[in-house]
C-alpha positions in Angstrom: 16.8 14.0 -2.1 14.9 12.6 0.9 11.8 14.4 2.1 13.5 14.6 5.6 16.7 16.1 4.0 14.6 18.7 2.1 12.7 19.5 5.3 16.0 20.1 7.3 17.4 22.2 4.6 14.4 24.6 5.1 15.2 24.7 8.6 12.4 22.4 9.9 12.9 20.1 12.9 12.7 16.4 11.6 11.9 13.3 13.9 12.1 9.9 12.6 8.8 8.0 13.5 8.8 4.1 13.7 6.3 2.6 11.2 4.3 0.9 14.0 3.2 4.2 15.2 -0.5 5.4 15.5 -1.7 4.5 12.0 -5.3 3.7 10.7 -6.6 5.7 13.4 -9.6 8.1 13.1 -8.0 10.3 15.6 -5.6 11.2 12.7 -8.4 12.5 10.5 -7.3 16.3 10.8 -3.8 15.5 9.8 -4.9 13.8 6.5 -5.8 17.2 5.0 -2.7 18.9 6.3 -0.4 16.2 4.8 -2.5 16.1 1.5 -2.3 19.8 1.2 1.8 19.6 1.6 2.0 16.8 -0.9 0.0 18.9 -3.5 2.6 21.7 -3.1 5.3 19.5 -4.3 5.1 17.3 -7.4 7.7 14.9 -6.1 5.3 14.1 -3.1 2.3 13.3 -5.3 1.0 10.0 -6.7 -0.6 10.0 -10.1 -4.4 10.0 -10.4 -6.3 6.6 -10.3 -7.3 7.2 -14.0 -3.4 6.6 -14.9 -3.4 3.1 -13.2 -2.5 0.4 -15.8 -4.0 -2.5 -13.7 -7.1 -2.7 -11.6 -6.4 -1.6 -7.8 -8.8 -2.0 -4.9 -9.4 0.3 -1.9 -8.3 -1.0 1.5 -11.2 0.9 2.8 -14.1 -1.0 1.1 -12.6 -3.4 -1.4 -13.9 -1.3 -4.4 -11.9 -0.5 -7.5 -10.3 2.6 -7.4 -11.4 4.9 -10.2 -11.3 8.5 -10.7 -9.7 9.6 -7.4 -6.3 11.1 -6.1 -4.1 8.2 -5.2 -2.0 10.7 -3.2 -5.3 11.2 -0.9 -6.2 7.6 -0.9 -2.8 6.6 0.5 -2.7 9.2 3.1 -6.3 8.8 4.3 -5.9 4.8 4.4 -2.7 4.9 6.2 -3.2 7.5 8.6 -7.0 7.7 9.5 -9.0 4.7 8.2 -9.8 1.4 9.3 -9.0 -1.2 6.6 -11.6 -3.6 5.5 -8.7 -6.0 4.7 -10.6 -9.2 4.6 -13.1 -7.8 2.4 -10.6 -6.6 0.1 -8.9 -9.9 -0.1 -12.3 -11.5 -1.0 -12.7 -9.1 -3.8 -9.1 -9.8 -5.1 -9.8 -13.5 -4.9 -13.0 -13.1 -7.0 -10.8 -11.1 -9.5 -8.2 -13.7 -9.7 -10.7 -16.4 -10.0 -12.1 -14.8 -13.1 -8.5 -14.4 -14.6 -8.4 -17.7 -16.1 -5.4 -18.8 -14.0 -5.8 -20.8 -10.6 -2.2 -20.3 -9.4 -0.8 -16.9 -8.4 2.0 -15.5 -6.5 2.1 -12.5 -4.2 4.9 -10.3 -3.2 4.6 -9.2 0.5 5.9 -5.8 1.5 6.2 -4.7 5.2 6.1 -6.4 8.6 4.9 -9.8 8.9 2.4 -11.7 6.7 -0.8 -9.8 6.2 -2.3 -12.0 3.6 -4.5 -14.8 5.0 -5.1 -17.5 2.2 -8.7 -18.4 3.1 -10.4 -16.0 0.5 -8.1 -17.6 -2.1 -8.7 -21.3 -1.0 -12.6 -20.4 -0.9 -12.2 -19.2 -4.5 -10.4 -22.6 -5.4 -7.1 -20.7 -6.0 -3.4 -21.7 -5.2 -1.4 -18.9 -4.0 2.3 -18.8 -3.0 3.9 -15.9 -1.0 7.3 -14.2 -1.5 8.6 -11.8 1.2 9.9 -9.0 -1.0 12.8 -8.0 1.2 14.0 -11.4 1.9 13.8 -12.0 -1.9 15.8 -8.8 -2.7 18.3 -9.8 -0.1 18.9 -13.2 -1.5 19.1 -11.7 -5.2 21.9 -9.4 -3.9 23.7 -12.3 -2.3 23.5 -14.4 -5.4 25.2 -11.5 -7.4 28.3 -12.3 -5.2 28.5 -16.1 -5.8 
């Protein structure tokens, strides 16, 4: 069941907001705690703790590895109210990948546009290919009917 449907079932007024709304904005800071507290009341609206991650994941806020924190809070705070240090994050990821022993990597892109500049990866002497996830999924579905 969608979150919006559940809210409607409880008599709440639900309005769809386009993803290009006011995000990554410190003015939304008071909403972070409200949404986080709401998520904590419903298991289906929470993410596991960072200690349960199976691969290293870095924060958009500062590029540091996420460790021993609430991924629910991290996601809400990052999306709603925090400025992302995206280039710093990508430089850290490039260093991680450079230490992996493999110089060629493929990224699946989700969302609007292409948010991944190649410069940090080129500086680390890595080859990077990008796959737009939505397009790849659509092409895979079309291939099923051929």
